FISEDREN-652634 format. One line per 4 residues: their letters; for each residue x, z, y of N, C-alpha, C. Coordinates in steps of 0.2 Angstrom, whole numbers. Each point is the difference from the previous one (the first is absolute). Layout:
<recs>
A) X:Z:Y:X:Z:Y:X:Z:Y; ...
</recs>
This chain:
<recs>
MSVA) -25:-149:31:0:-3:6:6:3:3; 4:-4:2:7:0:4:-2:1:8; 1:6:2:-2:1:8:6:4:3; 2:-2:6:5:4:3:-3:4:6
TMAY) -6:-3:3:-3:3:5:-7:-1:-2; -5:5:2:-7:0:-2:-5:0:7; -5:-2:-1:-6:1:5:-5:3:-4; -5:3:4:-5:4:-3:-7:-1:1
ARSS) -5:2:-3:-7:-1:2:-3:8:-1; -3:2:6:-3:7:0:-7:-1:-2; -1:4:-5:-7:1:-2:-5:4:5; -5:-1:-1:-5:4:5:-2:7:-4
GRPR) -2:4:4:-4:6:-3:6:5:-4; 6:-2:2:5:6:-2:-1:7:0; 1:4:-5:-1:7:1:4:3:4; -3:6:4:4:3:5:2:7:-2
RLVL) -2:3:-5:2:6:-4:8:0:-1; 3:6:-1:7:-1:-2:1:0:-7; 2:-6:-2:1:0:-8:7:2:-3; 0:6:-3:6:2:-3:1:-1:-7
DPWL) 6:0:-3:1:-3:-6:2:6:-5; -5:2:-5:1:6:-5:7:-1:-3; 3:-6:-2:6:-1:-3:6:2:4; -2:1:6:6:1:5:-1:7:2
IGPV) -6:3:1:-1:7:3:0:4:-6; -1:-1:-6:0:4:-7:7:3:-1; 4:-5:0:8:2:-3:3:4:6; -2:-2:6:3:4:5:-2:7:1
LALL) -7:1:-1:-3:8:-1:4:3:-6; 0:-4:-5:2:3:-7:8:2:1; 4:-4:3:7:2:1:1:5:5; -4:1:6:0:5:4:-2:7:-3
LIGL) -5:0:-4:-2:6:-4:6:2:-4; 1:-4:-4:6:2:-5:6:2:4; 2:-4:5:6:2:3:0:7:4; -7:2:2:0:6:4:0:5:-5
VMVG) -3:-1:-6:1:5:-6:8:2:-2; 4:-6:0:7:0:-2:4:3:5; -2:-1:7:4:2:4:-1:8:1; -6:2:-1:-1:7:0:3:3:-7
SASI) 0:-3:-4:4:4:-7:7:-1:0; 2:-6:3:8:0:0:4:4:6; -4:3:6:2:2:5:-1:8:0; -3:2:-5:-3:8:1:6:4:-1
GISD) 4:-1:-4:6:4:-1:5:0:5; 2:-6:3:4:0:7:-3:3:5; -6:-1:2:-4:2:6:-1:7:-1; -1:4:-6:-1:7:-1:7:3:1
RELS) 5:-2:-2:6:3:0:4:0:7; -2:-7:4:4:-1:6:-5:2:6; -7:0:-1:-4:1:6:-5:5:-2; 0:3:-6:-5:5:-2:-7:-2:1
EPFY) -1:-6:-1:-6:-4:1:-1:-5:-6; -3:2:-6:-1:-5:-6:-2:-7:2; -4:1:5:-4:-8:0:1:-2:8; 6:2:2:2:-3:7:0:-8:-1
YFER) 4:-2:-4:1:-8:0:-6:-4:-2; -5:3:-5:-6:-2:-2:-5:-1:6; 0:5:4:-5:1:5:3:-5:6; 6:-1:1:3:-5:5:-3:-7:-2
QLVF) 2:-2:-7:-2:-6:-3:-7:-1:1; -5:5:-1:-6:-2:2:-2:-1:7; 4:3:4:-1:-2:7:2:-8:1; 7:-2:-2:2:-6:0:-5:-5:-3
VALG) -4:1:-6:-5:-4:-3:-6:-1:5; -2:5:3:-4:0:4:1:-5:7; 6:2:3:2:-5:5:1:-6:-3; 3:-2:-6:-1:-6:-2:-6:-4:0
LVAA) -5:4:-3:-6:-4:-1:-3:-1:7; 2:4:5:-3:-2:7:4:-7:1; 7:-1:-1:3:-6:2:-3:-5:-5; -2:1:-6:-4:-6:-3:-6:-2:3
IVGV) -4:6:2:-7:-3:4:3:-4:6; 5:1:3:2:-4:6:1:-7:-2; 4:0:-6:2:-6:-2:-5:-5:-2; -6:3:-3:-5:-3:-2:-4:-3:7
GVPT) 0:4:5:-4:-1:6:3:-5:4; 6:-2:0:3:-4:5:0:-7:-3; -3:-5:3:2:-7:-3:7:-2:-1; 1:-4:-5:7:-2:-2:3:-5:5
QFWE) -5:-2:4:2:-6:5:4:5:5; -2:5:1:4:4:5:7:1:-2; 2:2:-6:7:1:-2:2:-8:1; -2:-5:-2:4:-6:0:2:-2:7
KQSI) -5:2:5:1:-2:6:6:5:4; 0:6:-2:5:5:2:6:0:-4; 1:-5:-5:6:1:-4:6:-1:4; 2:-3:6:7:0:3:0:8:3
WLLA) -5:3:1:1:6:4:1:5:-6; -3:-1:-6:2:4:-5:8:-1:-3; 1:-5:0:8:-3:-1:4:5:4; -1:-1:6:4:4:6:0:7:-1
GAFV) -7:2:-1:0:9:-2:4:1:-5; 0:-4:-6:4:2:-7:7:1:3; 3:-4:4:8:1:1:0:5:5; -6:1:5:2:7:3:0:5:-4
LLIL) -4:2:-5:-1:5:-4:7:1:-4; 3:-6:-2:6:0:-5:7:3:5; -1:-3:7:5:3:4:0:7:2; -6:2:2:-2:7:2:3:4:-5
VLTP) -1:-1:-7:1:5:-4:8:0:-1; 4:-4:2:7:0:-1:3:2:7; -5:2:5:3:3:6:1:7:0; 6:3:2:2:7:-1:-5:4:5
GLGH) -2:5:-3:-5:5:3:-7:-2:-2; -1:-6:-2:-8:-2:-2:0:0:-8; 4:-3:-3:0:0:-7:1:7:-4; -3:1:-5:0:6:-3:5:-1:-7
EVNG) 4:4:-2:5:-1:-6:-3:5:-6; 0:-3:-5:-2:4:-6:4:-2:-6; 5:4:-4:4:-2:-5:4:-7:3; 2:0:6:6:-4:1:-4:-7:2
STRW) -6:0:0:-3:-7:3:-5:1:6; 1:-4:5:-4:0:6:-6:-4:0; -5:1:-3:-6:-4:-1:-7:2:3; 1:7:3:-6:2:3:0:1:7
IRLG) -6:1:3:-1:2:7:-5:5:0; 2:6:4:-4:6:-1:-7:-2:4; -5:2:-3:-8:-1:3:-3:6:0; 0:6:4:-4:5:-1:3:4:-7
VMNF) -6:1:-3:1:4:-8:3:-5:-6; 2:-6:2:1:-5:-5:6:-3:2; 4:-3:-5:6:-5:1:-2:-7:-2; 0:-4:4:-3:-7:-1:5:-5:-1
QVSE) 0:-3:-6:6:-4:-3:-3:-8:3; 5:-2:5:-2:-6:4:0:-6:-4; 5:-1:-5:0:-5:-4:-6:-2:-5; -5:5:-1:-6:-1:-3:-5:-5:5
LARV) 0:2:6:-4:-3:4:3:-7:2; 6:0:2:4:-5:2:-1:-7:-5; 0:3:-7:0:-6:-5:-7:-4:1; -4:5:1:-8:-3:0:0:-5:7
MLLT) 3:2:4:0:-3:7:3:-7:-1; 7:0:-3:3:-6:-2:-3:-5:-4; -3:3:-5:-3:-4:-6:-6:-4:4; -4:4:5:-5:-3:3:2:-6:4
WIAS) 6:0:4:2:-5:4:3:-5:-5; 2:0:-6:3:-4:-4:-7:-5:-3; -6:4:-1:-5:-4:-2:-4:-4:6; 2:2:6:-3:-4:5:5:-5:2
FAVR) 6:1:-2:5:-6:1:-1:-6:-5; -2:2:-6:-1:-4:-5:-7:-5:1; -4:2:5:-6:-3:2:2:-5:6; 3:4:5:2:-4:6:5:-5:-1
RADE) 5:1:-3:6:-5:-2:-1:-3:-7; -6:-1:-3:0:-2:-6:5:-6:-2; -3:-5:4:4:-8:-1:9:2:0; 1:3:5:8:1:2:3:4:-6
LRRD) -4:5:-2:2:5:-6:2:-4:-6; -6:-4:-1:0:-5:-7:6:-4:0; 1:-4:6:4:-6:0:7:1:3; 1:5:4:8:1:3:2:6:-2
FKGF) 6:0:-2:4:5:-2:1:5:5; 2:-3:7:0:5:6:-6:4:1; -6:-4:0:-6:3:1:-1:7:-6; 3:-1:-5:-1:5:-5:4:5:1
MKPI) 7:-1:3:4:5:1:-2:5:7; -5:-3:4:-2:5:5:-3:6:-3; -4:0:-5:-3:7:-3:6:4:-3; 4:-5:-3:5:3:-4:5:5:5
GVLC) 1:-3:5:4:3:6:-3:7:2; -7:0:1:-3:6:2:1:5:-6; -2:-3:-6:1:6:-5:7:3:-1; 5:-5:0:6:3:0:2:5:6
AAMI) -2:-1:6:1:4:5:-3:7:-1; -7:0:-3:-2:6:-1:3:3:-6; 4:-3:-5:2:3:-5:6:4:2; 4:-3:5:6:2:2:-1:8:3
LLLA) -6:-1:4:-2:8:3:-2:4:-5; -4:-2:-5:-2:4:-6:6:3:-4; 6:-4:-1:5:2:-3:5:4:4; -1:0:6:3:4:5:-2:8:-1
EPDF) -6:1:-2:-3:6:0:3:5:-5; 2:-1:-6:-2:-7:-4:-5:2:-4; -4:-7:-2:-6:0:-4:0:-6:-4; 4:0:-5:2:-5:-4:-7:-3:-4
GAAT) -4:4:-2:-4:-1:-4:-7:-4:5; -1:3:6:-4:-2:4:2:-9:2; 7:0:1:2:-7:2:-1:-5:-6; 1:3:-5:-1:-5:-7:-6:-2:0
VLMA) -5:5:0:-8:-2:-1:-1:-5:5; 1:2:7:-2:-5:6:3:-7:-2; 6:-1:-2:2:-6:0:-3:-4:-6; -1:4:-6:-3:-3:-6:-7:-2:2
TGLA) -4:5:4:-7:-3:1:0:-5:5; 4:0:5:0:-6:5:1:-6:-3; 6:-1:-5:1:-6:-3:-7:-2:-5; -3:5:-3:-5:-3:-4:-6:-2:5
VLFL) -1:3:5:-5:-3:5:1:-7:2; 7:-1:0:2:-7:4:0:-4:-6; 1:1:-6:-1:-4:-6:-8:-2:-1; -4:6:1:-7:-3:0:-2:-5:4
AGVR) 4:1:7:-2:-5:6:3:-6:-1; 3:-2:-6:2:-7:-1:8:-2:1; 4:5:2:6:-1:0:3:-3:-6; 5:-5:0:3:-3:-5:4:5:-4
LRHL) 1:-2:-6:4:5:-5:7:-1:3; 3:-5:1:7:-2:1:1:4:8; -4:1:4:1:3:6:0:7:-2; -4:3:-4:0:7:-2:6:2:-3
AVPF) 3:-5:-4:6:3:-4:5:2:4; 1:-3:6:6:2:4:0:7:2; -5:2:4:-1:7:2:-1:5:-6; -2:-2:-5:-1:4:-7:8:2:-2
ALGI) 3:-6:-1:6:2:-3:5:4:5; 0:-1:7:3:3:4:-2:7:0; -6:1:0:-3:7:-1:3:5:-6; 0:-4:-5:2:4:-6:7:1:0
GAML) 4:-5:3:6:2:1:2:5:5; -4:0:5:0:6:5:-1:7:-2; -6:0:-4:-2:6:-3:6:3:-4; 4:-4:-4:5:2:-5:5:2:4
LLAV) 2:-3:4:5:2:5:0:7:3; -6:0:3:-2:6:3:0:7:-5; -2:-2:-6:-1:5:-6:8:2:-2; 4:-5:0:7:3:-2:5:1:5
SSDY) -2:-1:7:4:2:6:-1:7:3; -5:3:-3:-2:6:2:1:6:-5; 4:5:1:2:5:-5:-7:4:-3; -4:0:5:-6:4:-1:-5:-5:-6
RLRR) 0:-6:3:-4:-5:-4:3:0:-7; 7:-1:0:3:-2:-6:-2:7:-6; 1:5:3:-2:6:-4:-7:0:-3; -4:-2:4:-7:-1:-2:-1:-5:-5
LKAF) 5:-6:0:0:-5:-4:2:2:-7; 6:4:0:3:3:-6:-5:5:-3; -3:3:4:-4:6:-4:-6:-3:-3; -3:-7:3:-5:-2:-3:2:-4:-6
LDPW) 6:-3:0:3:-2:-6:1:4:-6; 2:6:1:1:5:-5:-1:7:4; -6:2:0:-1:6:3:2:6:-4; 1:0:-7:2:5:-4:7:1:0
ADPY) 4:-4:4:7:1:0:1:5:5; -4:2:5:1:5:4:-7:3:1; -3:3:-4:-6:3:0:-2:6:5; 5:3:2:-1:5:5:2:-1:7
DSGF) 2:-6:1:1:-2:8:-3:-7:1; 4:-5:-1:-3:-7:3:-6:-2:-5; 0:2:-6:-5:-2:-5:-6:4:-1; 1:6:5:-5:6:-2:-7:-2:2
QLTQ) -2:-3:5:-7:-3:1:-3:-4:-4; 5:-5:-3:-3:-4:-5:-1:2:-6; 4:5:-3:0:2:-7:-7:6:2; 0:3:4:-6:5:0:-6:-4:0
SLIA) -1:-6:3:-6:-4:0:-1:-2:-7; 6:-4:-3:-2:-1:-7:-1:5:-5; 3:6:1:-3:5:-4:-7:2:0; -3:0:7:-8:1:1:-4:-5:-3
IGRG) 3:-6:1:-4:-6:-4:0:1:-8; 5:1:-2:2:1:-7:-4:6:-3; -1:5:5:-4:6:-4:-7:-1:0; -2:-5:5:-8:-2:0:-3:-3:-6
EWFG) 5:-4:-4:-3:-3:-7:-6:-3:1; -5:1:-5:-6:-4:1:-4:2:5; -2:6:-1:-6:3:5:2:6:5; 6:1:0:4:4:5:0:8:-2
VGLG) 2:4:4:1:7:-1:-7:4:3; -3:-4:4:-6:2:3:1:3:8; -6:-1:4:1:0:7:3:7:2; 5:1:5:2:5:1:6:3:-4
SSVQ) 1:-3:-6:4:3:-4:7:-3:0; 2:-4:4:6:-3:1:6:4:0; 5:0:-3:6:4:1:5:-3:5; 0:-6:0:6:-4:5:-2:1:7
KLFY) -6:1:2:-2:0:6:2:8:3; 3:4:-4:0:7:2:8:0:2; 2:-4:5:6:0:3:6:-3:-4; -2:-4:-5:4:-4:-3:1:-7:2
LPEA) -7:-3:2:1:-7:2:-2:0:7; 7:-2:4:-2:-1:7:-5:-5:3; -3:1:5:-5:-4:3:-6:-1:-4; -2:6:-4:-5:-1:-5:-6:-3:1
HTDF) -2:2:8:-6:-2:2:0:-5:4; 6:-4:2:0:-6:3:2:-5:-4; 6:-2:0:3:-6:-3:-1:0:-8; 0:7:-2:0:0:-7:-7:4:-3
VFAV) -5:-1:4:-6:3:-3:-3:-4:-6; 2:-7:-1:-3:-3:-6:4:3:-6; 6:3:0:3:2:-6:-5:7:-1; -1:4:4:-4:6:-1:-6:-3:-3
MAEE) -4:-4:3:-6:-3:-3:1:-1:-8; 6:-4:-1:1:-2:-7:1:6:-5; 3:5:4:1:6:-5:-6:4:-2; -4:0:6:-7:4:-2:-5:-4:-3
FGLA) 0:-8:0:-6:-3:-2:3:-5:-6; 7:-1:0:2:-3:-6:-1:-8:1; 2:-4:-5:-2:-7:1:-6:-2:2; -6:3:-3:-6:-1:2:-1:0:8
GVML) 3:5:3:-1:1:7:4:-6:4; 6:-2:-3:4:-5:3:-3:-6:-1; -3:-2:-5:-4:-7:-1:-6:1:5; -3:5:1:-6:0:4:1:-2:8
VIAL) 6:3:2:2:-1:7:3:-7:1; 4:-2:-5:2:-7:0:-5:-5:0; -5:1:-4:-6:-4:0:-3:-1:7; -1:6:3:-4:1:6:4:-5:5
FVVL) 7:1:0:4:-4:5:-1:-8:-2; 0:-1:-6:-1:-7:-2:-6:-4:2; -6:5:0:-6:-2:2:0:-1:8; 2:5:3:1:-1:8:4:-5:2
VGRA) 7:-1:-2:4:-6:1:-3:-7:-1; -4:0:-7:-3:-7:-1:-6:-1:4; -3:5:2:-6:-1:5:3:-2:7; 4:3:2:3:-2:7:2:-8:-1
LGIG) 3:-1:-5:1:-7:0:-5:-5:-2; -5:2:-3:-6:-3:0:-4:-1:6; 0:6:4:-3:-2:7:4:-4:4; 7:-1:-1:3:-4:4:-1:-8:-3
REAA) -2:-1:-6:-2:-7:-2:-7:-2:1; -4:5:1:-6:-1:2:0:-2:7; 3:4:4:1:-2:8:3:-7:1; 5:-2:-4:3:-6:0:-5:-5:-2
RAGF) -4:1:-5:-5:-6:-2:-6:0:5; -1:5:4:-5:0:6:3:-3:6; 7:-1:0:3:-3:6:3:5:5; 0:7:-2:4:5:4:7:1:-2
EFQS) 3:-5:3:8:0:0:3:6:0; 0:3:7:3:6:2:-2:7:-4; -6:-1:-1:-4:5:-5:3:0:-7; 1:-6:-3:3:-1:-6:7:2:-1
YLAS) 4:-1:4:8:2:1:-1:7:1; -3:3:4:0:8:1:-2:4:-6; -6:-3:-3:-2:3:-6:5:0:-6; 4:-6:0:4:-1:-5:7:5:1
AIGI) 1:0:7:6:5:1:-2:7:-1; -6:2:1:-2:8:-2:1:0:-7; -3:-5:-4:1:1:-8:6:0:-2; 5:-5:2:7:0:-2:4:6:2
WLGL) -1:2:6:4:6:2:-3:6:-4; -7:1:-1:-1:6:-4:2:0:-7; 0:-7:-4:2:0:-5:8:1:-1; 4:-3:5:7:2:-1:2:6:2
QAFV) -3:4:3:2:7:2:-2:5:-6; -6:-2:-2:-1:5:-6:4:-2:-7; 2:-6:0:4:-3:-5:8:4:1; 2:0:6:6:4:1:0:7:-2
NVGV) -6:3:3:0:8:-1:0:1:-7; -4:-3:-4:-2:1:-7:7:-2:-3; 4:-4:1:6:-3:-3:5:5:2; 1:3:5:4:4:2:0:7:-4
NMGL) -7:2:0:-2:6:-4:2:-1:-7; 0:-6:-3:0:-1:-8:8:-2:-1; 4:-1:5:7:-1:-1:0:-7:-1; -4:-5:2:0:-7:0:4:-2:6
LPTK) 0:3:6:4:-3:7:3:6:3; 5:-1:4:3:5:4:-4:3:4; 0:7:2:-3:4:5:0:-4:6; -7:0:3:0:-3:6:-4:3:5
GLTL) -3:7:-1:-3:4:5:-7:-4:3; -3:-4:-5:-6:-2:2:-6:4:-4; -6:1:4:-5:4:-2:-5:-5:-4; -2:4:-5:-7:-4:-3:-6:-1:3
PLFS) -2:-5:3:-6:-1:4:-6:4:-2; -3:3:4:-7:4:0:1:7:-5; 6:0:-3:2:5:-5:4:5:2; 7:-1:2:4:5:4:-2:4:5
YGGS) 3:6:1:-1:3:6:4:-2:6; -4:-2:6:4:-2:6:-6:-5:5; 0:3:5:-5:-1:6:1:-9:2; 6:-2:0:2:-5:3:-3:-6:-5
SMLV) 2:1:-6:-2:-5:-6:-8:0:0; -3:6:1:-7:0:-2:-3:-3:5; 2:1:7:-3:-3:6:-2:-7:0; 8:-2:-1:1:-8:0:-4:-4:-6
TLGW) 1:4:-6:-3:-4:-6:-8:0:1; -2:5:1:-8:-1:1:-2:-3:6; 3:0:6:-1:-4:5:-1:-7:-2; 6:-3:-4:0:-7:-2:-4:-2:-4
LGVL) -2:5:-5:-5:-1:-5:-7:-2:3; -1:4:6:-6:-1:3:-1:-7:3; 6:-2:3:1:-7:2:-2:-6:-6; 3:2:-6:-1:-4:-6:-8:0:-1
ARIH) -3:6:1:-7:0:-1:-4:-4:5; 3:0:6:-3:-4:5:1:-8:-2; 6:-2:-2:0:-7:-3:-5:-2:-5; -1:5:-4:-5:-1:-5:-8:-1:2
HETA) 0:4:6:-7:0:2:-1:-7:5; 5:-1:3:-1:-7:4:-1:-6:-4; 4:0:-6:-1:-6:-4:-7:0:-3; -2:6:-2:-7:1:-3:-5:-2:4
VSGR) 0:1:7:-6:-1:4:1:-7:4; 6:-2:-1:1:-7:4:-5:-5:-1; -2:-1:-7:-4:-6:-2:4:-6:0; 7:0:0:3:-5:2:2:-4:-8
VVVP) 0:-7:0:2:-4:-6:5:-5:1; 4:-1:-4:6:-4:1:-3:-8:2; 2:-3:5:-1:-7:2:6:-4:-1; 1:-6:-3:6:-4:-1:2:-2:7
REAR) 7:-1:0:3:-1:8:-3:-7:2; -1:-5:-5:-3:-5:3:-6:0:3; -5:5:-2:-6:2:4:1:3:6; 5:3:1:2:3:6:2:-4:5
RQ) 3:-6:-2:2:-5:6:-5:-4:2; -6:-1:-4:-6:-4:2:-3:3:6
</recs>
């Protein structure tokens, strides 16, 4: 049945209890538990040497997970219609955050990048939340301007203009990885919304060209690119991080050297408990551990896309696009992080969702997964069935 718009019939006696999806909750809890263990293992050396507290980062990560679960509960409890209605304010809020972090005196600089705002005991990376807010607006726009988006190239360029403006602010931090993931996810959602391929081709080609130009126009990014192409050419300087990651992964072999027995985490591998915690996990648990973690992400991403498909079949357009955005973003960021650890992609500074140390990522990821659980609940209890457009017009 070819249907552009849908009408629905609501059944009586729908269940009122909260309906949770075990194929969504299970992988999330498994990744959280494995991630906590690995953050504790990967950080024990550096936290003991620098802070004289071996479990400092592990304990903080426990707090971040607890706060993230609270955010997930909030996400489950708030009807998704609320986010759709407030999408324009979410868009405005995203740009306010991206501008605030670039304001002298407000943004906090770490390793040459100004991506954080100090919030008491933690530094909050605003790009994590801003991306969620922007993609929520994209999902809402795809519903409100569906005909214009699919038919008119000018209509399609409106959300593209918003994404480009956000990318400029992200690149000013600079946060090349977040900008790339945001644009890729936004384009994917617009494609799902029915944008014509020939319309997508123009910004896609321009985006690829701009990324390449940015990569070669900056000495810093050019060094990273050269180190990625041949890290062993300068293994003690520009290629140090990647070579140490590859050594860690290679040492893991089939079943790893055992929990806590990693050598590379002992001041050889930089960012061992954040961006490169996957490499430590590969060293300690080997190929078996790598395949388990990747399988959990595949199940989680597949279930997110499945929830989006179910919402579309039930006629929840906004919820469908939002669930798809969550799944695409989660899959892309996990792919980039794993790819960086394995030398498949240049270093981007992106965390592994639900796994790497970091409060901003944990809070936003779990909060967004709470929204995904809410979408599944609303779809499951709605009792809606698809009715052809012709029946709607009668």
